[in-house]
C-alpha positions as CSV (number, residue, x, y, z in Angstrom):
1,M,16.2,5.9,15.7
2,E,17.2,4.9,12.5
3,N,19.9,7.0,12.5
4,L,20.7,6.9,16.2
5,E,21.1,2.8,15.5
6,E,23.3,4.2,12.2
7,D,25.5,6.3,14.6
8,L,26.4,3.2,16.7
9,T,26.9,0.7,13.9
10,C,30.8,-0.6,13.5
11,S,31.7,0.3,10.3
12,V,33.5,-3.6,10.0
13,C,30.7,-5.9,11.3
14,Y,27.7,-3.3,10.3
15,S,26.3,-4.6,14.2
16,L,26.2,-2.7,17.4
17,F,29.0,-1.6,18.5
18,S,30.6,-4.4,21.1
19,D,33.5,-3.4,23.0
20,P,34.4,-0.2,21.1
21,R,37.9,0.6,21.2
22,V,39.5,3.6,20.2
23,L,42.4,3.7,17.1
24,P,45.2,6.0,17.7
25,C,43.6,8.2,14.4
26,S,40.2,8.8,16.9
27,H,38.1,5.7,14.9
28,T,36.5,3.7,16.9
29,F,35.8,0.0,16.3
30,C,34.8,-3.4,18.4
31,R,37.6,-5.0,19.9
32,T,36.6,-8.8,18.3
33,C,37.0,-6.7,14.6
34,L,40.3,-4.9,15.5
35,D,41.6,-8.3,16.4
36,N,40.7,-10.1,12.7
37,L,42.4,-6.7,11.0
38,L,45.3,-7.6,13.1
39,Q,45.6,-11.3,12.3
40,A,44.6,-10.8,8.5
41,S,48.3,-8.2,8.3
42,T,51.0,-9.6,6.8
43,N,53.4,-6.8,6.7
44,H,55.2,-7.1,9.7
45,S,58.8,-7.4,8.1
46,I,59.1,-4.0,7.3
47,W,57.6,-2.6,10.7
48,R,59.9,-1.6,13.8
49,P,60.3,-4.5,16.7
50,L,58.0,-4.4,19.5
51,R,55.3,-2.2,17.5
52,L,52.3,-4.0,15.3
53,P,50.8,-2.0,12.3
54,I,47.1,-1.8,11.1
55,K,45.4,-0.2,8.3
56,C,42.2,2.3,9.8
57,P,39.1,0.7,7.7
58,N,37.5,4.3,8.0
59,C,40.7,6.4,6.8
60,R,42.9,4.0,5.2
61,G,46.0,5.3,7.7
62,V,48.3,2.7,8.9
63,V,48.9,3.1,12.8
64,E,50.9,1.9,15.0
65,L,49.4,-0.4,18.2
66,P,51.1,-1.1,21.5
67,P,53.1,-4.2,22.0
68,A,50.0,-5.8,24.0
69,G,47.9,-5.5,20.7
70,V,44.5,-4.3,20.6
71,D,44.0,-5.2,24.6
72,A,46.2,-1.8,25.3
73,L,44.2,0.5,22.9
74,P,41.7,2.7,24.8
75,A,37.9,1.7,25.5
76,N,35.0,4.5,24.1
77,V,33.9,4.3,27.7
78,S,30.9,6.9,26.8
79,L,29.8,5.0,23.5
80,R,29.7,1.6,25.4
81,A,27.2,3.5,27.8
82,I,25.2,4.7,25.0
83,V,24.9,1.3,23.3
84,D,24.2,-0.4,26.4
85,K,21.5,2.1,26.6
86,Y,19.7,1.7,23.4
87,R,19.8,-1.9,23.6
88,K,17.9,-1.8,27.0
89,D,15.5,0.6,25.4
90,G,15.1,-1.6,22.6
91,E,13.9,-4.5,24.5
92,P,10.2,-5.0,24.7
93,R,9.0,-3.8,27.7
94,P,6.2,-5.4,30.3
95,P,2.5,-4.2,29.2
96,S,2.0,-0.8,31.2
97,C,-1.5,0.0,32.3
98,Q,-3.6,2.4,30.0
99,E,-5.4,4.8,32.9
100,H,-2.5,5.5,34.4
101,H,0.9,6.0,32.5
102,R,4.0,3.8,32.8
103,Q,2.5,1.8,35.8
104,P,3.5,-1.5,35.6
105,L,0.3,-4.1,35.2
106,N,1.4,-6.4,38.4
107,M,-2.0,-7.5,40.0
108,F,-4.9,-9.3,39.0
109,C,-8.5,-8.2,39.6
110,I,-10.3,-11.6,40.0
111,Q,-13.5,-9.4,40.2
112,D,-13.2,-8.1,36.6
113,R,-10.6,-10.8,35.5
114,Q,-8.4,-8.1,34.1
115,L,-4.6,-7.0,34.8
116,I,-4.5,-4.0,36.9
117,C,-1.5,-1.3,38.4
118,G,-1.2,-0.1,41.7
119,L,-2.8,3.0,41.2
120,C,-6.0,1.1,39.8
121,L,-6.5,-0.9,43.2
122,T,-5.6,1.9,45.5
123,V,-7.3,5.2,43.2
124,G,-8.7,3.3,40.3
125,Q,-12.0,1.8,39.2
126,H,-10.8,-1.7,41.4
127,Q,-10.9,0.0,44.7
128,G,-12.2,-2.7,47.2
129,H,-11.7,-5.5,44.4
130,P,-10.6,-9.1,45.5
131,I,-7.4,-9.1,43.9
132,D,-4.0,-11.9,43.3
133,D,-0.8,-12.1,42.5
134,L,0.3,-13.0,38.7
135,Q,1.7,-16.2,39.4
136,A,-1.2,-17.3,41.2
137,A,-3.9,-16.3,38.7
138,F,-1.8,-18.1,36.1
139,V,-1.7,-21.1,37.6
140,R,-5.7,-21.0,38.6
141,E,-6.5,-19.4,34.9
142,K,-4.3,-22.3,33.0
143,R,-7.3,-24.3,33.2
144,T,-9.9,-22.0,31.9
145,P,-8.9,-22.9,28.0
146,A,-9.2,-26.2,28.1
147,L,-12.9,-25.5,29.8
148,L,-13.7,-22.8,26.9
149,L,-12.5,-25.7,24.4
150,A,-14.6,-28.0,25.9
151,R,-18.1,-25.6,25.3
152,L,-16.7,-25.8,21.5
153,S,-18.3,-29.4,21.2
154,E,-18.4,-30.8,17.7
155,Q,-22.5,-30.2,17.5
156,R,-21.9,-26.5,17.9
157,W,-19.7,-27.0,14.9
158,A,-21.8,-28.9,12.7
159,Q,-24.4,-26.2,13.5
160,V,-22.2,-23.3,12.5
161,C,-20.9,-25.3,9.2
162,E,-24.5,-25.9,8.4
163,L,-25.8,-22.2,8.8
164,A,-22.3,-21.5,6.5
165,E,-23.7,-23.7,3.9
166,Q,-27.4,-22.6,4.0
167,L,-26.1,-18.7,4.0
168,E,-24.0,-19.6,0.9
169,E,-26.5,-21.5,-1.1
170,D,-29.3,-18.9,0.2
171,R,-26.9,-15.7,-1.8
172,A,-26.5,-17.7,-4.5
173,R,-29.8,-18.7,-5.3
174,C,-30.7,-14.7,-4.8
175,E,-27.6,-13.8,-7.1
176,A,-29.1,-16.1,-9.8
177,L,-32.5,-14.6,-9.8
178,V,-30.8,-11.3,-9.9
179,R,-29.0,-12.4,-13.1
180,Q,-32.6,-13.9,-13.9
181,D,-34.0,-10.3,-13.7
182,R,-31.2,-8.6,-15.6
183,E,-31.8,-11.0,-18.8
184,E,-35.4,-10.2,-18.4
185,V,-34.7,-6.5,-18.1
186,D,-32.5,-6.6,-21.2
187,Q,-34.9,-8.8,-23.4
188,F,-38.0,-6.6,-22.8
189,F,-35.8,-3.1,-23.3
190,L,-34.7,-5.3,-26.7
191,S,-38.0,-5.6,-27.5
192,L,-39.5,-2.3,-26.7
193,E,-37.0,-1.1,-28.8
194,E,-37.9,-3.2,-31.6
195,V,-41.3,-2.1,-31.0
196,L,-40.7,1.7,-31.1
197,A,-38.5,1.1,-34.3
198,R,-41.3,0.0,-35.8
199,K,-43.7,2.3,-34.7
200,K,-41.3,5.2,-35.9
201,R,-41.2,3.7,-39.0
202,A,-44.9,3.6,-39.3
203,C,-45.3,7.4,-37.9
204,L,-42.5,8.5,-40.7
205,E,-44.3,6.6,-43.2
206,A,-47.5,8.0,-42.1
207,L,-45.7,11.6,-42.4
208,D,-44.0,10.8,-45.6
209,G,-47.7,9.9,-47.6
210,A,-48.7,13.4,-45.6
211,A,-45.8,14.9,-47.3
212,A,-46.7,13.9,-51.2
213,E,-50.5,14.6,-50.0
214,V,-49.1,18.4,-49.6
215,S,-47.1,18.4,-52.6
216,R,-49.8,17.0,-54.9
217,A,-52.1,19.7,-53.7
218,Y,-49.9,23.0,-53.6
219,D,-47.1,22.3,-56.3
220,P,-49.7,22.5,-59.7
221,L,-51.3,25.5,-58.1
222,I,-48.2,27.2,-57.3
223,H,-46.6,26.5,-60.3
224,R,-50.1,27.6,-61.9
225,V,-49.2,31.1,-59.9
226,K,-45.7,31.3,-61.0
227,E,-46.8,31.1,-64.7
228,L,-49.8,33.9,-63.7
229,Q,-46.9,35.9,-62.2
230,E,-44.4,35.9,-65.5
231,E,-46.8,36.0,-67.8
232,Q,-48.3,39.6,-65.7
233,L,-44.7,40.9,-65.7
234,D,-44.6,40.1,-69.4
235,L,-47.5,42.3,-69.7
236,V,-46.5,44.9,-67.7
237,S,-43.4,45.2,-69.4
238,L,-45.0,45.2,-72.6
239,G,-47.8,47.8,-72.0
240,S,-44.2,50.1,-70.5
241,S,-42.6,49.9,-74.0
242,L,-45.9,50.7,-75.5
243,E,-46.1,53.6,-73.9
244,D,-43.1,55.2,-74.7
245,E,-43.5,54.1,-78.7
246,D,-43.5,57.4,-80.8
247,S,-44.6,55.9,-84.1
248,P,-48.3,56.1,-84.6
249,L,-48.4,52.5,-86.8
250,V,-46.2,50.4,-84.7
251,F,-48.2,51.9,-81.5
252,L,-51.7,50.9,-83.1
253,E,-50.9,47.6,-84.2
254,K,-49.7,46.6,-81.2
255,V,-51.6,48.1,-78.6
256,H,-55.1,45.9,-80.1
257,S,-52.8,42.5,-79.5
258,F,-51.7,43.9,-75.8
259,R,-55.5,44.7,-75.0
260,E,-56.4,41.0,-76.1
261,R,-54.0,39.4,-73.8
262,V,-54.9,41.6,-71.1
263,E,-58.1,40.7,-71.7
264,R,-57.5,36.8,-71.4
265,F,-55.5,37.0,-68.7
266,L,-58.0,38.9,-66.6
267,D,-60.7,36.2,-67.8
268,T,-58.2,33.6,-66.4
269,P,-59.7,32.3,-63.4
270,L,-57.0,32.2,-60.5
271,P,-56.4,28.8,-58.8
272,S,-57.7,28.6,-55.5
273,A,-55.9,28.8,-52.2
274,I,-56.2,26.1,-50.2
275,D,-56.4,25.9,-46.5
276,L,-55.4,22.4,-44.8
277,A,-54.6,21.1,-41.3
278,V,-52.9,17.8,-40.5
279,T,-54.9,15.8,-37.8
280,P,-54.3,14.6,-35.6
281,R,-50.7,16.2,-34.2
282,T,-47.7,14.2,-33.5
283,A,-46.8,15.8,-30.5
284,K,-50.1,15.6,-28.8
285,W,-51.0,12.2,-29.9
286,L,-47.7,10.7,-28.9
287,S,-47.9,12.3,-25.4
288,A,-51.1,10.8,-25.1
289,S,-50.7,7.7,-26.5
290,W,-47.1,6.7,-25.3
291,N,-46.5,7.9,-22.5
292,V,-43.2,7.6,-20.4
293,S,-43.2,8.0,-17.0
294,S,-39.7,8.2,-14.8
295,S,-40.4,5.3,-11.8
296,F,-38.7,2.3,-11.5
297,G,-39.3,0.6,-14.7
298,L,-40.4,2.0,-18.4
299,S,-44.0,1.9,-17.7
300,V,-45.3,2.8,-21.8
301,S,-48.7,3.1,-22.5
302,R,-49.1,1.2,-25.8
303,G,-52.2,3.6,-27.4
304,H,-53.1,1.9,-30.9
305,A,-51.9,4.2,-33.5
306,P,-55.0,6.5,-35.1
307,R,-56.2,4.5,-38.3
308,R,-55.3,7.5,-40.4
309,L,-54.2,10.7,-40.3
310,S,-56.1,13.2,-42.8
311,F,-56.2,17.0,-43.7
312,C,-59.0,19.1,-43.0
313,W,-60.0,22.7,-43.8
314,A,-59.6,24.9,-41.2
315,K,-62.5,27.0,-42.0
316,P,-64.9,27.3,-44.7
317,L,-64.1,28.9,-47.8
318,R,-66.6,30.5,-50.6
319,P,-65.4,30.4,-54.4
320,Y,-64.6,33.9,-56.2
321,D,-67.0,36.2,-58.1
322,G,-66.7,38.7,-60.1
323,R,-63.7,39.9,-62.3
324,R,-59.9,40.9,-60.9
325,H,-58.1,43.5,-62.1
326,L,-54.6,43.9,-63.3
327,L,-51.9,44.4,-60.5
328,H,-48.6,45.4,-59.6
329,P,-46.3,42.4,-59.8
330,H,-45.7,43.2,-56.0
331,A,-49.6,44.0,-55.3
332,K,-51.4,41.9,-52.6
333,Q,-54.6,40.2,-54.7
334,K,-57.4,39.4,-53.1
335,H,-59.7,36.2,-53.8
336,T,-61.4,33.6,-51.5
337,P,-60.4,29.8,-53.1
338,V,-62.7,27.2,-53.9
339,V,-62.7,24.0,-51.5
340,P,-61.3,20.8,-52.8
341,P,-62.2,17.3,-52.5
342,D,-60.8,16.2,-48.7
343,V,-57.7,14.7,-48.9
344,V,-56.8,11.4,-47.0
345,L,-53.8,10.1,-45.5
346,P,-53.0,6.3,-45.8
347,S,-53.9,4.7,-42.1
348,L,-51.1,3.7,-39.2
349,R,-51.6,0.4,-37.9
350,G,-49.4,-0.2,-34.8
């Protein structure tokens, strides 16, 4: 429709053609627009008598009009008919029946108080209903708005306003409660984070103490065993060199010293190995004491921290008795350690 309207628009006034006339150059314009263009033209002196020149707004060519002027131009009858039809189709149409296509609503059903068409009365849902013409129904129903407005009393309006205020107050109250609960949740979990951080620090401090106790228990033993390993490696190297010694004097002089060192080394008791266990284990204790559920709130069972974390022996150990033999550095030594005194970690308190 927009493209059609553009084709039906005069290029001078940009409106729908009104009494369209055709110039000799075959371009069409409104009669009034051509009159205005002819009056604006001032170049008449050099033109032939009884001929009126005009410049076409589209092609810019100068054409001659008959002596009678614009009225003598032929009318574009086809274009005028198209414009008239376009205008008629563009006008608002009276409402039509939704059930019966393009049927005008020209009657009023008194029983259902609805506009109906002729098919609604004869074959539709309103068969046998009392009807009235539109003018009579209009006069009768004209008083209806006043009657309905009378029912909308001030008391009803006051009730509606009061209800609206009450609803607004209730909503504000509920929103305030929600904001308060939100703040309490934030504060609760902030406090809970502080508690958890404090508990975490306490647990880690206890574990740091446990690590220190482990170092104090094992480091001297490991250091002593390394010394024994180095001494044994030195003796093995010395014994190998004596086996390759060819000088009787040198061999006899060194073999006695080697024998004494070996005897001292074998008589030196080995450090006792220890078998320690840390109790309680943190994974089991945390699961039992700090259970976190997945319900609406974070439900934390705040259990008390254990009074102490201690080392204990996994099984009874017996002291070694008997002599040990000089072994190769890679050989495995069999011995049973002596149980050292119990080691107790510092206690954890919440």
